[in-house]
KOLLUMDREN-334790 format. One record per atom (N, C-alpha, C): x, y, z; residue in three letters. Coordinates in steps of 0.2 Angstrom, whole numbers, padded with zeros to 4 digits, always signed. Layout:
<nodes>
XYZala ...
</nodes>
This chain:
<nodes>
+0052-0180-0048met +0046-0184-0047met +0044-0181-0040met +0048-0181-0035val +0046-0177-0029val +0045-0170-0030val +0048-0166-0033ala +0047-0159-0036ala +0041-0157-0038ala +0038-0162-0042leu +0031-0163-0045leu +0026-0164-0040leu +0028-0169-0036leu +0022-0169-0031leu +0022-0163-0025leu +0028-0162-0024leu +0027-0154-0020leu +0024-0147-0024leu +0026-0147-0030leu +0024-0142-0033leu +0015-0143-0035leu +0012-0149-0035val +0005-0150-0036val +0002-0149-0029val +0005-0151-0024ala +0003-0151-0016ala +0003-0143-0013ala +0007-0139-0019gly +0008-0131-0016gly +0014-0130-0011gly +0018-0134-0011leu +0022-0133-0007leu +0029-0130-0010leu +0030-0130-0016ala +0036-0128-0019ala +0034-0123-0023ala +0028-0118-0021leu +0028-0113-0024leu +0032-0107-0022leu +0033-0103-0028pro +0039-0096-0028pro +0035-0092-0021pro +0039-0088-0019tyr +0038-0084-0012tyr +0040-0078-0015tyr +0038-0073-0010asp +0039-0066-0012asp +0046-0065-0008asp +0050-0061-0009arg +0056-0059-0007arg +0057-0052-0004arg +0060-0049+0000glu +0061-0042+0002glu +0062-0039-0003glu +0060-0033-0007gly +0062-0029-0011gly +0067-0023-0010gly +0067-0021-0003asn +0070-0016-0002asn +0067-0010-0006asn +0063-0008-0006phe +0060-0003-0010phe +0058+0002-0005phe +0060+0009-0006ser +0059+0014-0002ser +0052+0018-0004ser +0048+0017+0002ile +0041+0019-0001ile +0040+0025+0004ile +0038+0031+0001arg +0036+0038+0005arg +0029+0038+0002arg +0024+0041+0007phe +0019+0043+0006phe +0016+0047+0010phe +0011+0052+0006glu +0008+0059+0011glu +0000+0060+0008glu -0004+0062+0012pro -0011+0064+0009pro -0009+0070+0005pro -0013+0071+0001met -0012+0078-0002met -0019+0083-0002met -0021+0082+0004ala -0027+0085+0005ala -0028+0084+0014ala -0032+0090+0016ile -0034+0088+0023ile -0038+0081+0024ile -0036+0077+0029leu -0037+0071+0032leu -0045+0072+0034leu -0049+0070+0032gln -0057+0070+0035gln -0060+0065+0031gln -0065+0064+0035thr -0070+0058+0033thr -0075+0061+0028thr -0078+0054+0025gly -0082+0054+0020gly -0081+0057+0013gly -0074+0058+0012ala -0071+0060+0004ala -0065+0057+0003ala -0064+0056-0004pro -0058+0053-0005pro -0054+0059-0004pro -0047+0055-0001ile -0041+0059+0001ile -0037+0056-0005ile -0034+0060-0009pro -0029+0057-0013pro -0021+0058-0010pro -0019+0052-0009phe -0012+0051-0006phe -0007+0052-0014phe +0000+0052-0013his +0003+0053-0018his +0009+0047-0013his +0011+0041-0017ile +0015+0037-0015ile +0021+0037-0021ile +0028+0037-0016lys +0033+0038-0021lys +0039+0031-0020lys +0039+0028-0024val +0044+0021-0023val +0048+0021-0027val +0055+0019-0023glu +0062+0019-0027glu +0065+0013-0025glu +0069+0011-0029asp +0073+0004-0028asp +0079+0005-0022asp +0084+0000-0022ala +0089+0002-0017ala +0095+0008-0020ala +0093+0008-0027arg +0099+0011-0031arg +0096+0019-0031arg +0088+0021-0027his +0085+0027-0028his +0083+0028-0036his +0082+0022-0039gln +0077+0024-0046gln +0072+0023-0045gln +0067+0027-0049pro +0059+0025-0048pro +0057+0018-0048pro +0053+0015-0046val +0050+0008-0047val +0043+0010-0051val +0045+0008-0056asn +0038+0007-0060asn +0036+0002-0062asn +0030+0002-0065asp +0026-0005-0068asp +0026-0010-0061asp +0023-0007-0054ala +0022-0011-0048ala +0016-0012-0047ala +0014-0017-0043lys +0007-0017-0042lys +0006-0013-0034lys +0004-0008-0033val +0003-0004-0027val -0003-0004-0024val -0005-0006-0017thr -0010-0006-0014thr -0009-0002-0008thr -0014+0002-0005met -0016+0004+0001met -0020+0003+0004met -0019-0001+0011gln -0025-0004+0015gln -0026+0002+0021gln -0031+0005+0024ile -0033+0009+0028ile -0037+0003+0033ile -0035+0005+0040glu -0039+0000+0046glu -0039+0005+0051glu -0044+0005+0055thr -0043+0008+0062thr -0039+0004+0067thr -0037+0009+0070ser -0033+0007+0075ser -0034+0000+0080ser -0042-0003+0079asp -0044-0006+0083asp -0044-0013+0078asp -0044-0011+0072his -0043-0017+0067his -0050-0018+0065his -0056-0015+0068lys -0062-0016+0066lys -0064-0015+0060lys -0062-0009+0055gln -0064-0006+0050gln -0056-0007+0045gln -0058-0012+0039val -0049-0012+0036val -0054-0012+0028val -0051-0008+0024glu -0052-0007+0017glu -0046-0007+0013glu -0046-0009+0008lys -0040-0009+0003lys -0042-0006-0004lys -0036-0001-0007phe -0038+0002-0012phe -0032+0003-0016phe -0033+0001-0024lys -0026+0000-0028lys -0024+0007-0030lys -0017+0006-0030ala -0014+0015-0032ala -0013+0013-0040ala -0014+0020-0044val -0011+0019-0051val -0005+0025-0050val -0002+0021-0055ser +0005+0027-0058ser +0001+0031-0061ser +0006+0038-0059ile +0004+0044-0060ile +0011+0048-0064ile +0016+0044-0063gly +0021+0045-0065gly +0028+0042-0064gly +0033+0044-0064glu +0040+0039-0063glu +0042+0039-0056glu +0038+0031-0055gly +0038+0029-0047gly +0034+0032-0042gly +0029+0036-0046val +0024+0039-0040val +0018+0037-0043val +0014+0034-0037tyr +0006+0032-0038tyr +0001+0034-0032tyr -0004+0036-0035thr -0009+0040-0031thr -0015+0033-0029thr -0016+0035-0023ala -0023+0030-0021ala -0028+0036-0018ala -0035+0033-0018lys -0038+0038-0014lys -0043+0036-0010lys -0041+0034-0004pro -0045+0030+0001pro -0051+0036+0004pro -0057+0033+0007val -0061+0036+0011val -0061+0033+0017val -0061+0037+0022phe -0060+0036+0029phe -0067+0037+0032phe -0071+0033+0035ser -0077+0034+0037ser -0078+0036+0043ser -0074+0036+0049asp -0075+0037+0053asp -0069+0043+0056asp -0068+0047+0062ala -0064+0050+0062ala -0060+0046+0068ala -0054+0048+0071gly -0050+0045+0075gly -0043+0042+0070gly -0039+0038+0074glu -0034+0035+0072glu -0034+0030+0067glu -0031+0031+0061trp -0032+0025+0056trp -0024+0023+0055trp -0022+0018+0054leu -0016+0014+0051leu -0017+0013+0042leu -0011+0016+0040val -0011+0017+0031val -0005+0011+0030val -0008+0007+0028leu -0001+0003+0026leu -0003+0002+0017leu +0005+0005+0015val +0006+0005+0008val +0010-0002+0005val +0009-0007+0003ser +0011-0013+0000ser +0013-0013-0008ser +0019-0013-0009val +0023-0013-0017val +0025-0019-0018val +0022-0024-0024his +0024-0029-0026his +0028-0029-0034his +0034-0030-0035arg +0035-0030-0042arg +0041-0037-0042arg +0038-0040-0048asp +0041-0048-0050asp +0039-0050-0043asp +0045-0053-0042asp +0044-0058-0033asp +0047-0054-0027asp +0048-0048-0028gln +0048-0043-0023gln +0043-0040-0019gln +0044-0039-0013val +0037-0035-0011val +0041-0030-0005val +0037-0025-0003ser +0041-0020+0001ser +0033-0017+0005ser +0034-0016+0012ala +0027-0012+0014ala +0030-0005+0019ala +0026-0003+0021arg +0026+0002+0025arg +0019+0005+0028arg +0019+0007+0035thr +0013+0008+0038thr +0014+0015+0042thr +0010+0019+0042ile +0010+0026+0045ile +0003+0026+0047ile +0003+0030+0055thr -0004+0030+0058thr -0005+0039+0056thr -0011+0039+0055phe -0013+0045+0053phe -0020+0047+0059phe -0020+0054+0059glu -0027+0055+0063glu -0031+0059+0058glu -0037+0056+0058val -0042+0059+0053val -0048+0062+0057val -0051+0068+0054ala -0054+0073+0057ala -0061+0072+0055ala -0066+0074+0057asn -0073+0076+0054asn -0072+0081+0050asn -0075+0082+0044pro -0076+0089+0041pro -0079+0094+0046pro -0076+0100+0043gln -0077+0108+0046gln -0085+0109+0043gln -0091+0109+0046asn -0096+0113+0043asn -0095+0121+0042asn 
</nodes>
């Protein structure tokens, strides 16, 4: 009975646990404003096996945290995903990739410098 009450109250909801996924990502084009920039994201488990069928998202935000956008990454191969964020302004951006599979989650953040396009 107590478990049922906790479940109804939202206190017994399952929680995500650390997935220990290895997440590596990099832009596949020159970082610049105003254009979709493809990023390849490689995800492996603790045994160095590709992580497939995961929900992978990329969040970009300015270093002052005033601009934040999320992008869904799609699978393009064994443990490889791609996302195409558009950076609105030049400057320093934080890029956070999170990977969810089953009840496991891992994340990694890297800072990138984005330039205005050359005329």
